[in-house]
C-alpha positions in Angstrom: -94.9 52.5 -127.6 -96.2 51.3 -131.1 -96.7 53.4 -134.3 -99.1 52.2 -137.0 -98.8 54.3 -140.1 -101.0 54.1 -143.3 -98.9 54.7 -146.3 -100.0 55.4 -149.9 -98.3 55.2 -153.3 -99.3 57.1 -156.4 -99.0 54.3 -159.0 -99.5 56.5 -162.3 -96.9 59.2 -161.3 -93.3 58.9 -162.2 -90.7 58.8 -159.4 -93.4 58.7 -156.8 -92.5 57.6 -153.4 -94.8 56.2 -150.5 -96.1 58.8 -148.2 -98.1 59.0 -145.0 -101.8 59.7 -145.0 -102.7 58.6 -141.3 -100.8 57.5 -138.2 -101.7 55.9 -134.9 -99.5 56.1 -131.9 -100.2 54.4 -128.6 -99.0 52.0 -125.9 -100.4 49.1 -127.8 -101.9 48.4 -131.2 -105.3 49.9 -132.2 -108.1 48.0 -130.5 -110.3 48.4 -133.4 -109.4 48.2 -137.0 -112.6 49.9 -138.1 -111.8 52.9 -135.9 -108.1 52.9 -137.1 -109.3 53.0 -140.8 -112.4 55.3 -140.3 -110.8 58.4 -141.6 -108.9 56.8 -144.4 -108.7 58.9 -147.5 -111.2 57.7 -150.3 -109.0 57.0 -153.4 -108.9 54.4 -156.0 -107.0 51.5 -154.4 -104.7 49.2 -156.5 -103.8 46.8 -153.7 -102.9 46.6 -150.0 -99.3 45.6 -148.9 -99.1 44.4 -145.3 -97.2 42.0 -143.3 -99.1 38.9 -142.4 -100.3 40.0 -138.8 -101.6 43.4 -140.4 -103.5 41.4 -143.0 -105.2 39.4 -140.3 -106.0 42.6 -138.4 -107.3 44.8 -141.2 -109.3 42.0 -142.8 -110.7 40.5 -139.7 -109.4 36.9 -140.3 -107.4 34.4 -138.3 -103.8 35.2 -137.6 -101.1 33.3 -139.6 -100.7 30.6 -136.7 -104.4 29.5 -137.1 -105.6 26.3 -138.7 -107.7 28.3 -141.1 -105.4 31.2 -141.8 -104.5 30.7 -145.6 -105.7 33.7 -147.5 -105.7 32.1 -151.0 -107.4 28.8 -150.5 -109.8 26.9 -148.1 -107.3 24.4 -146.7 -107.3 23.4 -143.1 -103.9 23.2 -141.5 -102.4 20.3 -139.5 -100.4 20.4 -136.3 -96.8 18.9 -136.6 -95.0 20.8 -133.8 -96.3 23.8 -135.8 -99.3 24.6 -138.0 -98.5 23.4 -141.6 -100.5 23.2 -144.7 -99.7 20.0 -146.5 -102.7 20.2 -149.2 -101.8 21.5 -152.6 -105.2 21.1 -154.3 -107.6 22.9 -152.0 -110.5 25.0 -153.4 -109.3 28.6 -154.0 -110.7 31.6 -152.2 -112.7 34.3 -154.2 -113.5 37.7 -153.4 -117.3 36.7 -153.5 -116.7 34.1 -151.0 -114.9 36.4 -148.7 -117.7 39.0 -149.0 -120.2 36.3 -148.0 -118.1 35.0 -145.2 -118.7 31.4 -146.4 -115.8 30.0 -144.5 -116.7 30.8 -140.9 -113.5 29.3 -139.5 -111.4 31.7 -141.6 -113.1 34.9 -140.3 -112.7 36.2 -136.7 -114.8 39.4 -137.2 -116.4 41.4 -139.8 -114.1 43.0 -142.2 -113.5 46.8 -141.2 -112.7 47.6 -144.8 -116.0 46.3 -146.2 -117.3 49.9 -147.4 -114.3 50.0 -149.8 -115.0 48.6 -153.3 -111.9 46.2 -153.4 -111.2 42.5 -153.7 -110.4 41.2 -150.3 -108.5 38.2 -151.9 -107.3 39.5 -155.3 -106.0 43.0 -154.0 -104.3 41.6 -151.0 -100.9 40.2 -151.9 -99.1 37.5 -149.7 -96.3 38.8 -147.5 -93.1 38.0 -149.3 -90.9 39.0 -146.3 -92.6 36.4 -144.0 -93.0 33.7 -146.7 -89.7 33.8 -148.8 -87.2 35.6 -146.4 -88.2 34.6 -143.0 -89.9 31.5 -144.2 -88.4 29.3 -146.8 -85.0 30.9 -146.8 -84.6 30.8 -143.1 -86.0 27.4 -142.9 -83.5 26.0 -145.5 -80.6 27.7 -143.7 -81.6 26.1 -140.4 -81.9 22.7 -142.1 -78.4 23.0 -143.6 -76.8 24.3 -140.4 -78.7 22.0 -138.0 -79.4 20.9 -135.4 -83.1 21.0 -136.8 -84.4 19.3 -139.9 -83.7 16.0 -141.9 -80.2 14.5 -141.3 -79.8 13.8 -145.1 -79.6 17.7 -145.8 -77.5 18.6 -142.8 -73.9 20.0 -143.4 -71.0 18.6 -141.5 -69.1 20.9 -138.9 -66.3 21.7 -141.5 -68.7 22.7 -144.2 -70.6 25.0 -141.7 -67.3 26.5 -140.7 -66.2 27.0 -144.2 -69.5 28.7 -145.3 -69.3 31.1 -142.4 -65.7 31.9 -143.4 -66.9 32.6 -147.0 -69.7 34.8 -145.6 -67.3 36.9 -143.4 -64.8 37.3 -146.2 -67.4 38.5 -148.5 -68.6 41.0 -145.8 -65.5 43.1 -146.4 -66.5 43.7 -150.1 -70.2 44.5 -149.6 -71.2 47.9 -151.2 -73.1 50.5 -149.1 -76.4 49.8 -151.0 -76.9 46.8 -148.9 -78.4 47.4 -145.4 -76.4 44.9 -143.6 -73.2 42.8 -144.0 -73.1 39.0 -144.1 -72.7 37.4 -140.7 -71.6 34.0 -139.6 -74.0 31.1 -139.3 -73.3 31.1 -135.7 -75.7 34.2 -135.5 -78.2 32.9 -138.0 -80.9 33.0 -135.4 -80.5 36.7 -135.1 -80.5 37.3 -139.0 -83.1 39.9 -140.3 -85.2 39.5 -143.2 -82.9 41.8 -145.2 -80.0 39.4 -144.5 -81.9 36.4 -145.8 -82.9 38.2 -148.9 -79.4 39.2 -149.6 -78.2 35.6 -148.9 -80.9 34.3 -151.3 -80.4 36.8 -154.4 -76.6 37.7 -154.0 -74.3 35.7 -151.6 -75.9 32.2 -151.6 -75.4 31.2 -155.2 -71.6 32.1 -154.7 -70.9 30.8 -151.3 -73.0 27.6 -151.4 -71.2 26.4 -154.4 -69.2 23.2 -153.7 -70.5 23.4 -150.1 -74.0 22.0 -150.6 -74.5 18.6 -152.3 -75.5 19.0 -156.0 -79.1 18.1 -155.5 -79.5 20.7 -152.6 -77.7 23.4 -154.6 -79.9 22.8 -157.5 -83.0 22.9 -155.3 -81.7 26.3 -153.9 -81.2 27.6 -157.4 -84.7 26.6 -158.5 -86.2 28.7 -155.4 -83.8 31.6 -156.4 -85.1 31.6 -160.0 -88.8 31.2 -158.8 -88.4 34.4 -156.7 -86.5 36.3 -159.6 -89.7 35.5 -161.8 -91.9 37.0 -159.1 -89.7 40.0 -158.7 -89.5 40.9 -162.5 -93.2 40.1 -163.3 -94.7 38.7 -166.3 -93.4 41.4 -168.6 -89.8 40.1 -168.1 -90.4 36.5 -167.9 -89.6 36.0 -171.6 -86.3 37.8 -171.3 -85.4 35.7 -168.2 -86.3 32.5 -170.1 -84.1 33.7 -173.1 -81.3 34.4 -170.7 -81.6 31.0 -169.1 -81.7 29.3 -172.5 -78.5 31.3 -173.5 -76.7 30.3 -170.4 -77.6 26.6 -170.9 -76.4 26.7 -174.6 -73.2 28.4 -173.3 -72.6 25.7 -170.8 -73.2 22.9 -173.3 -70.7 24.8 -175.8 -68.1 25.1 -173.0 -68.4 21.4 -172.1 -68.0 20.5 -175.8 -64.8 22.6 -175.9 -63.3 21.1 -172.7 -64.0 17.6 -174.3 -62.3 18.6 -177.6 -59.3 20.0 -175.7 -59.1 16.8 -173.7 -59.3 14.7 -177.0 -56.6 16.8 -178.7 -54.2 16.6 -175.5 -54.6 12.8 -175.7 -53.7 12.7 -179.4 -50.6 14.9 -178.7 -49.5 12.7 -175.9 -50.0 9.5 -178.1 -48.1 11.1 -181.1 -45.2 12.0 -178.8 
């Protein structure tokens, strides 16, 4: 049994919450996206928020495993035990190009949302859950734990055990606002997206300290700050930049203080 709801959110109303405007229930997913969306209420739409398979279904494009499945550029994927997109300077997709279906390999059928006056590239955000949580964060965790991934980033058995012990110890202090408590790395293949999100934003910076090599830890922190920028939006980017600058200055000041203390200690020992 599957349940496919259409939720709406009134953007300019304070304390508004998403609400159901339509729902499909059946033994399998809807066979036709056009039929599924036919009775959709006509309102001014700000954006569509879907996971990756739902994106492909409602837009009539290739599913995420396809070679031409990227929704933001015209890159063609390569197969290396899985479909990857190594190109970083491909031609960007536009709403006009999507409407004209200029990339035949990207489209699998006519878009059922075509009657709606929306941008099918600009008003469809990428799926953060699949890309950041179940994508990058899960891949990094599997590389660190092994047995997949490059050997030079893989942690030893003792470090993996210590990291699991830290997570289990932290699980005793997790407040009820978090959906799940941290679990051992032995169960990482069963971790949910919310667990990877919690690890990225809250647990990871603490438990990975002195476990990962300095270069790997810095790489993880860069990914964390990139996600923080995306969470907060452009309005708060200046605030985050100011905070990072203040923390950097504080770190330099503390380092100078430690050097002064060390110098004074040496002077005292010399005088004695």
